[in-house]
N, C-alpha and C positions, 0 to 999 in steps of 0.2 A: 945096681939096681938099670948100671949106664945099658947094656948090652935086651936086659928085660925089657926097655924102654926102645930099643929101635926096633927089635926084632917086633913088635907090638905094632909100629905106628907105622913102618913102612909100608904095610899095604895101604896105610889112607891117605899118603901121601899125596897119590895121585889124583884125589880126592880135588884138591888146589889149582892141576890146572885145566880142570873140565869144569869153571864155571863159569867162562862168560864164551859163551857155545853155542850151537844152534839153539840150547832150550831155554837160552836168556831172548834171542829173538822168539820164539812161539810163545814164550810165556811173557814177557815184558813188551816190547814193542810190535806184536799182532794185537794184541787187544788197546789198543792207543790208537794206531792205524784202522780199526773197525772203528773208535767211537769219532775219528776225525772224521771220516768216509761221511759219516752217515748223518754229524751235527754240520755237515757242508749244508747240505739238503734240507737241515729244519727239523732234523728225525730223531733229536740226542736222548728218545726216552726208548727209541728203537736201536740206537749203537750203545748204550749203556746194558742192556739186556743182551745182547747179540755178545759183547765182550765179554761180559760175568759169564755168559754160558761159554766161552771159549775159554776163562781161566778157572772153568771147576773142570770141563772137559779135560784140559791138560792132565788135572792133578790126579780124575781116573784113570786116561790112559798112562801114564807115569806109571802106579797102580799095579795096571791089568800085567804091565810090560816087565815092572820087576818083583811084582807077588808076597810085597813086601809092604809094610803099613807105617809109614812116615808119618812122627807124632805133629811137627809142625806144619805140616802138608795138610795133613788132614784138616789139623784145627784152624789151618787158610779157606780150605774148602767151604767147614763148616759155614766159616763168617759170612765170605763170601756168599755162598747159599742164603743166608738168613736176610743179605743185604738184597738180595736180586727177589726175591721173593719180597721184602717189603715195597721195595721200588714197584714190582709189576702191581702189588695191591694200591700203592696210593699212585702211584700214577706220576710220581715224583723222583726229576732222575738227584733231586738232591738227598733223599734218602740214601739211594748208594753211597753218594760221597760220604758222609756224614758216618756209615759202616766201616770202612776203616781206621776212622779214630778211633771209634768206640773197643774197636781191635784190638789197636793197638794198647789202648788203656788197660785192657784186661789182661792179655799179655803179660804185661809191666806186671799188673799185680799179681799174674800166676806166679812170673819171673820170682819176684820179690818175695811172696808168699812163699814157696815154697823153701825160700831158705833154712824157713825154721824148723824144716823136714830132717830126718832122717839123711835122704839124699837129695840135694838140690835137682831143676828139673836138671839141669844140662847133663848130672850125672846120668838118671836114668834115661835120655834120650840115648848122649853116647856107648853104655853098656850092651843097650835094648839094640842097635843099630850099627854101630862103629866098633866097639869096643870089650867084646862079648867076651867073659871066660878073663879078667886080665890077669897078670901074677901076682899068687900071694907076696911076694919082695915089693913087690909097688904097692899094692893094695895098703898094706901095713906101715909105708912112709907118710907121713904127716901130709906131703906137698900133697899128696894125692888128694886128697877131699878139699886141700883148700885152692886147689886149680880149678874144680866147676864151680865150688861157690864164686867165687875170680870171673870164670866164664858168665856163671846167671847172672851176677848184677851187670855182666856186659852186653848181656844179653835184651837183660829188664831196660837198661839206659838207652838202647837200639830203639825200642817201644815207646819210650816216653820221647824222645827224639822226632820220630817219625809222626807222635801224635801234634806236638809245639809244633813240625814243621804244617801238617794238613790245618790247624787251626787257621796260623797263621793267611796262609794261602788262602784259606777258602775264604777269607773277609776281605783279599787285596786285589786277587787275581780273576780271571773270569774261567767257566766252569771247565772247557778243553783246556785252558794252562795247568788247572790247579789240578788235572786226571792225568795231563801226561808228567808234569813233575811228579807228582806224589806216587805215581807206579813205576817211572823210572829209577826213583828219587831208593822206594824199598825195593827194589828190582837189585839196587847196583851195591848200597848197606849190608842188606844181608847176605848176600856174596859174600863181599870183605870181609866180615866178620863170619864167614865159616871160614873163609881161608885163615883166620886169627885163630878161630878157636883147633884148628887141625895142626897149627904150625906151635901156638901158645903152651902146650904140655909139655913138649917134646924137649922147649928149650928152660922150659919152670924148672922141671926135674934133673934135668944135667944142671940147672944154675948153682 
């Protein structure tokens, strides 16, 4: 089984080398800069709207470039769009800040809920995008299914942590500090978990 695992995963290992690159700056740093600039000029609502449009635009551009639907990115874009529309209608910046917390809670429920399905959500995502047609020898191994259960739990736990941190920050720090911290935390913790998700199966299956 070791050779089948090695051959199937090698093509995915380069993903971990590309986590902290220009895409991180584009998706995480620039929205914060946009918000800070507008907030400095007492226009936080405009800053939120533009940074939200930027974030959604990044997802759309990536889709156009890759010609492939990324489940997590699509879900993030949908929630960002709902938060952005709600902010524009209500003209209340708080609406946009609360939406990530609601999103993370829903993500956690989706991840944990998928554990009761035939295939956990992470398994569906991986087999759809990165690990198509796994070898029969590997699929029959007991560790194959448990791998995706472990990773699905990890992703659910990450979203719970983001929601908890968001609630704490929203009640303790300023609006600009909340936005900066929660955006950076999300854009750092998620790539790190992606790197873990890439390396964990190879280690676990060989164990």
